[in-house]
C-alpha positions in Angstrom: 124.9 71.5 79.5 121.3 71.4 78.5 118.6 74.0 78.3 114.9 73.2 78.1 111.6 75.1 78.6 108.2 73.7 77.9 106.4 77.0 78.0 104.2 75.8 80.9 105.6 76.8 84.4 103.1 74.5 86.1 104.7 71.4 84.6 108.0 71.4 86.5 110.0 73.2 89.1 112.7 74.0 86.5 110.2 75.6 84.2 108.7 77.6 87.1 112.2 79.0 88.0 112.8 79.8 84.3 109.4 81.6 84.2 110.1 83.8 87.2 113.6 84.7 85.9 112.3 85.1 82.3 115.1 82.8 81.1 112.7 81.5 78.4 114.2 82.6 75.1 116.0 79.8 73.3 118.5 82.2 71.7 119.4 83.8 75.0 120.0 81.0 77.4 121.2 82.4 80.7 121.2 79.4 83.0 121.5 75.7 82.1 119.1 73.1 83.4 121.9 71.7 85.6 122.5 75.1 87.2 118.8 75.6 88.0 118.5 72.1 89.3 121.5 72.8 91.6 119.8 76.0 92.9 116.5 74.1 93.4 118.3 71.4 95.4 120.2 74.0 97.5 117.5 76.5 98.1 114.0 74.9 97.7 114.5 72.4 100.6 115.2 75.0 103.3 112.8 77.7 102.0 110.0 75.8 100.3 109.6 78.6 97.8 110.5 78.4 94.1 110.2 82.2 93.9 113.1 82.5 96.3 115.0 80.0 94.2 114.3 82.3 91.2 115.6 85.3 93.1 118.9 83.5 93.8 119.0 82.5 90.1 118.6 86.2 89.2 121.6 87.1 91.4 123.6 84.3 89.6 122.5 85.8 86.2 123.5 89.3 87.5 126.9 88.0 88.4 127.3 86.4 84.9 126.5 89.6 83.1 128.6 91.8 85.4 131.4 91.8 82.9 129.1 93.0 80.0 129.8 96.7 79.1 128.1 99.3 77.0 129.6 99.4 73.5 129.4 102.3 71.1 131.1 102.2 67.7 130.4 103.7 64.3 127.2 105.4 65.5 125.7 102.2 66.9 125.5 101.7 70.6 124.7 98.6 72.5 123.7 99.1 76.1 124.0 95.9 78.1 125.8 97.4 81.1 122.6 98.0 83.0 121.5 94.4 82.7 123.2 93.5 85.9 121.2 96.1 87.8 118.0 95.0 86.2 118.5 91.4 87.4 119.4 92.6 90.9 116.2 94.6 91.0 114.3 91.6 89.7 115.8 89.4 92.5 114.7 91.9 95.1 111.1 92.1 93.6 111.0 88.3 93.7 112.1 88.2 97.3 109.3 90.8 98.2 106.8 88.6 96.3 108.0 85.5 98.3 107.6 87.5 101.6 104.0 88.3 100.7 103.4 84.6 99.9 104.9 83.6 103.3 102.7 86.2 105.1 99.6 84.8 103.3 100.5 81.3 104.4 100.6 82.2 108.1 97.2 81.3 109.4 97.2 81.7 113.2 94.0 80.5 114.9 93.1 82.4 118.0 89.6 81.0 118.4 88.0 80.6 121.7 88.4 76.8 121.4 92.1 77.2 121.7 91.9 78.7 125.1 89.1 76.6 126.6 91.3 73.8 127.8 93.9 75.9 129.4 94.7 75.0 133.0 96.3 77.4 135.4 98.5 76.4 138.3 98.4 78.4 141.5 101.9 77.0 142.3 103.5 79.2 139.6 104.1 82.8 140.6 102.8 85.3 138.1 105.4 87.0 136.0 106.3 90.5 137.1 107.8 92.5 134.3 107.0 95.4 132.1 108.4 98.3 130.2 110.5 100.4 132.6 109.6 98.4 135.6 113.1 98.8 137.1 113.4 102.5 136.3 112.7 103.7 139.8 111.6 101.0 142.3 111.3 103.5 145.1 108.5 105.3 143.3 106.2 102.4 144.2 103.5 100.8 142.2 103.5 102.0 138.6 102.6 99.7 135.7 104.1 96.6 137.3 106.0 98.6 140.0 106.7 98.0 143.7 109.5 95.7 142.6 113.0 95.8 144.0 115.6 93.4 142.5 117.1 92.7 145.9 113.9 92.2 147.9 112.0 88.9 148.3 108.6 88.8 146.8 106.0 89.8 149.5 108.4 91.7 151.8 107.2 95.1 152.8 108.7 98.3 151.4 109.4 101.3 153.6 106.4 103.2 152.0 104.2 100.3 153.1 105.3 100.4 156.8 103.5 102.4 159.5 105.1 105.7 160.3 106.4 104.5 163.7 108.3 101.6 162.0 110.1 103.8 159.6 113.6 104.9 160.7 113.8 108.6 161.6 110.0 109.0 162.0 109.1 111.3 164.8 
């Protein structure tokens, strides 16, 4: 297993993932080149984000250090037990960073030119739906009211009929 880091994250995907995970110290090698390349092949293609790959790498590192415990002997204490939680927190922060990057990349164009060439067809009935449009169809026209699920479109409702046509009208 090899471990390399050039010190310039812009030179390779491997170095960028090492930079985001801060696996850059030669004496404290957390992931090998082969492990990071595996994560890049597995996660970069579907996500397109090396920051997300780094967040997965942080979870892998957290799993590796899960067995580390705090040791205290002869007045000297070594606290490595919280390292797992720190890498889990780093993984979540990297995911949040990646989400912000994805939001910045979404550039939706709603300019007037987009709608100029729209053609409408009279053969297509307009959609009739809305929030609560089936709550009480007998109440008549509300937001998109005057709709009855069992009635054909255009048929008259009892409230639209003349008083003489309504059953029981005197």
